[in-house]
C-alpha positions in Angstrom: 60.3 33.6 -71.1 61.6 35.1 -67.9 64.8 33.6 -66.5 64.1 31.6 -63.4 65.3 33.1 -60.1 67.7 31.2 -57.8 64.9 30.2 -55.5 62.7 29.0 -58.4 65.6 26.9 -59.7 66.0 25.3 -56.2 62.3 24.4 -56.0 62.3 23.0 -59.5 65.3 20.9 -58.7 63.9 19.4 -55.5 60.4 18.9 -56.8 61.8 17.2 -59.9 64.0 15.0 -57.7 61.0 13.9 -55.6 58.8 13.2 -58.7 61.6 11.1 -60.2 62.7 9.2 -57.1 59.1 8.2 -56.2 57.8 7.8 -59.7 55.0 10.2 -59.0 53.9 11.1 -62.5 53.5 8.9 -65.5 52.6 9.6 -69.1 48.9 10.2 -69.6 48.3 11.1 -65.9 45.5 13.6 -65.2 46.6 15.3 -62.0 44.2 17.2 -59.8 46.3 19.8 -58.0 44.6 20.8 -54.7 44.9 24.6 -54.5 43.8 25.7 -51.1 44.9 29.3 -51.6 47.9 29.0 -49.3 51.6 29.5 -50.1 52.3 25.8 -50.4 49.7 24.9 -52.9 50.3 28.0 -55.0 54.0 27.1 -55.1 53.2 23.4 -56.0 50.9 24.4 -58.8 53.3 26.9 -60.3 56.3 24.6 -60.1 54.3 21.7 -61.6 53.2 23.9 -64.5 56.9 24.8 -65.2 57.9 21.2 -65.0 55.1 20.2 -67.3 56.5 22.5 -70.0 60.0 20.9 -69.6 58.9 17.2 -69.3 59.3 14.6 -72.0 56.1 13.0 -71.1 52.5 14.3 -71.5 50.3 14.8 -68.4 47.5 17.1 -67.5 47.2 19.6 -64.6 43.9 20.7 -63.2 43.6 23.1 -60.2 40.9 22.2 -57.7 39.9 24.7 -55.0 37.4 23.9 -52.2 35.5 26.9 -50.9 34.5 25.8 -47.4 32.3 28.8 -46.9 34.5 30.4 -44.3 33.6 34.0 -43.4 35.5 36.5 -45.5 36.3 34.1 -48.3 37.2 36.0 -51.4 38.6 34.1 -54.4 38.4 36.9 -56.9 42.2 37.3 -57.1 42.7 33.6 -57.1 40.5 33.2 -60.2 42.3 36.0 -61.9 45.6 34.4 -61.2 44.5 31.1 -62.6 43.1 32.7 -65.7 46.3 34.7 -66.3 48.3 31.5 -66.1 45.8 29.7 -68.4 45.2 26.9 -66.0 42.0 24.9 -66.1 40.3 24.9 -62.7 37.1 24.6 -60.6 36.2 26.3 -57.4 33.7 24.1 -55.6 31.6 25.5 -52.7 30.8 23.2 -49.8 30.0 24.5 -46.3 32.3 22.4 -44.1 33.1 25.5 -42.0 29.7 25.4 -40.2 30.0 21.7 -39.6 33.4 22.0 -38.0 32.4 25.0 -35.8 29.3 23.1 -34.7 31.0 19.8 -33.9 34.3 21.0 -32.3 34.1 22.9 -29.0 35.8 26.3 -28.8 39.5 26.1 -28.0 40.0 22.6 -29.4 41.8 22.1 -32.8 39.6 21.9 -35.9 42.3 20.3 -38.1 41.2 16.6 -37.8 37.6 17.0 -38.6 38.2 19.7 -41.2 40.8 17.5 -42.9 38.4 14.5 -43.0 35.6 16.5 -44.5 37.8 18.1 -47.1 39.5 14.8 -48.0 36.1 13.1 -48.6 35.1 15.9 -51.0 38.4 15.8 -52.8 38.4 12.0 -53.3 34.9 12.0 -54.6 35.6 14.8 -57.0 38.7 13.1 -58.3 36.8 9.9 -58.9 33.8 11.6 -60.5 36.1 13.5 -63.0 38.5 10.7 -63.8 41.7 12.1 -62.3 44.5 9.6 -61.9 46.6 11.5 -59.3 45.7 13.9 -56.5 48.6 16.3 -55.7 48.9 17.9 -52.2 51.3 20.6 -51.2 52.9 19.2 -48.0 56.6 20.1 -47.8 59.6 18.8 -45.8 58.8 20.6 -42.6 55.2 19.3 -42.7 56.5 15.8 -42.7 59.0 16.2 -39.8 56.5 18.1 -37.7 53.9 15.4 -38.3 56.5 12.8 -37.2 57.0 14.5 -33.9 53.3 15.0 -33.3 52.6 11.3 -33.9 55.3 10.3 -31.5 54.4 12.8 -28.7 50.7 12.8 -28.9 49.6 9.5 -30.6 52.2 7.1 -29.5 53.1 5.8 -32.9 55.7 6.5 -35.6 54.2 7.9 -38.8 54.2 10.9 -41.1 53.1 11.7 -44.6 54.4 9.5 -47.5 55.4 11.1 -50.7 53.2 8.8 -52.6 50.1 7.0 -51.2 47.6 4.4 -52.3 44.5 5.2 -50.4 42.9 2.6 -48.1 40.1 1.9 -50.5 42.7 1.6 -53.3 40.8 4.1 -55.5 43.3 7.0 -55.5 47.0 7.8 -55.7 48.0 10.8 -53.7 51.3 12.5 -54.4 53.3 15.2 -52.5 55.8 16.7 -54.9 57.2 19.2 -52.4 58.5 16.6 -49.8 62.1 17.7 -50.4 61.3 21.5 -50.3 61.9 23.6 -47.3 59.1 25.9 -46.0 61.6 28.8 -45.8 62.1 28.5 -49.6 58.4 28.3 -50.3 57.8 31.5 -48.2 60.5 33.3 -50.1 59.1 32.1 -53.5 55.5 33.0 -52.5 56.7 36.6 -51.8 58.7 36.7 -55.0 55.7 35.5 -57.0 53.2 37.7 -55.1 50.6 34.8 -55.0 47.1 36.0 -54.0 47.1 34.1 -50.7 43.7 33.3 -49.1 44.1 33.0 -45.3 42.5 30.1 -43.4 40.1 31.5 -40.8 39.9 28.1 -39.1 43.5 27.0 -38.5 44.8 30.6 -38.6 42.6 31.5 -35.7 44.0 28.9 -33.3 47.3 30.2 -31.9 48.1 27.2 -29.7 48.0 24.4 -32.3 50.2 21.5 -31.5 51.8 21.8 -35.0 53.1 25.2 -34.1 54.7 23.9 -31.0 56.5 21.2 -33.0 57.7 24.0 -35.4 59.1 26.0 -32.5 60.8 22.9 -31.0 62.5 22.0 -34.3 63.4 25.6 -35.1 65.0 25.9 -31.6 67.0 22.7 -32.0 68.1 23.7 -35.6 69.7 26.9 -34.2 72.2 24.6 -32.4 72.4 22.1 -35.2 71.1 23.2 -38.7 71.2 19.6 -39.9 68.4 18.5 -37.6 65.5 19.1 -40.0 67.2 17.3 -42.9 68.3 14.5 -40.6 64.7 14.0 -39.5 63.6 13.8 -43.1 66.4 11.3 -43.8 65.2 9.2 -40.9 61.8 8.8 -42.5 63.5 7.1 -45.5 65.8 5.0 -43.4 63.7 3.0 -40.9 65.6 0.2 -39.1 62.7 -2.0 -37.9 65.1 -4.4 -36.2 66.1 -1.6 -33.8 62.5 -0.9 -32.7 60.0 -2.8 -30.6 57.0 -3.3 -32.8 55.7 -6.9 -32.2 53.9 -6.7 -35.6 57.3 -6.3 -37.3 59.3 -8.7 -35.2 58.4 -12.0 -33.6 60.2 -11.4 -30.4 58.8 -14.4 -28.6 60.3 -16.8 -31.1 63.4 -14.9 -32.0 65.6 -17.8 -30.7 64.4 -19.9 -33.7 66.5 -17.6 -35.9 69.7 -18.3 -34.2 72.4 -19.7 -36.4 73.5 -23.2 -35.5 77.1 -23.4 -34.1 79.1 -26.4 -35.0 82.3 -26.5 -32.9 85.5 -27.5 -34.6 86.6 -31.1 -34.4 89.1 -31.8 -31.7 92.1 -33.8 -32.8 93.9 -35.9 -30.2 97.7 -36.1 -30.5 98.8 -39.1 -32.3 95.4 -39.8 -33.9 92.8 -38.4 -36.3 89.4 -37.1 -35.3 87.8 -40.5 -36.1 90.0 -42.3 -33.5 91.8 -44.2 -36.3 95.3 -45.5 -35.6 96.2 -45.5 -39.2 99.3 -43.8 -40.5 97.3 -41.9 -43.0 95.1 -40.5 -40.2 98.2 -39.5 -38.2 99.6 -37.6 -41.2 96.4 -35.8 -41.9 96.0 -34.8 -38.2 99.5 -33.6 -37.9 99.2 -31.6 -41.1 96.0 -29.9 -39.8 97.9 -28.9 -36.6 100.7 -27.3 -38.4 
């Protein structure tokens, strides 16, 4: 067995940390790892395979690739890589490319429709084949860019959770790379020489909003390198009382929560608080004033 490189050790550490902290994998899980052919999903699959060998619990890994019938798609090298690593897999062909090109005008972003179509196919496949978890390759920088995109362009605060129960309650989606930096994944992908398959949809659109968010964060990080990690930290430390969401706070009736203030009893000189002229009352009052 080859000794892991420094970058592989780092990715193993942060992936294992995320899996542990968010309880992503349990014994007996059948995990469908979505392998798009990009650097992120290749890294996720390889790291999960290494962790599987080290883990004390038994779980299955299955690689699922969706061929969306994009022009120039060639998965020959991907198939060879999966065979070499003895990974069970399926490459399913569904022509979502034509649908996206037909429905979305030239110059507009394809991501939203493409993602919805792809997600539907993935969820159906997972259910039909009995997988208990669906693993996606989103990393730290995906999460913080999505946060800014939501604030700037959608007017809400949201991102990508590390573990998600889908709206129909039929699937659990996990993102094991949420603590991993994209720069480390790029370095690891080069080191491993993954047979990357480029996306001819997203890759052909140079003015994607996500790229603008990347540029903004990278620029800020040159002045303060902690900004990306601080943004990720913010996603895990939400102070709802400091926001203005009326669904989280009943602002109209906030006064009802005020603590009742009972002023201290005033004691008159020479008497107790009950107005008694007794000697006992005087002594208690005088003692309280000392």
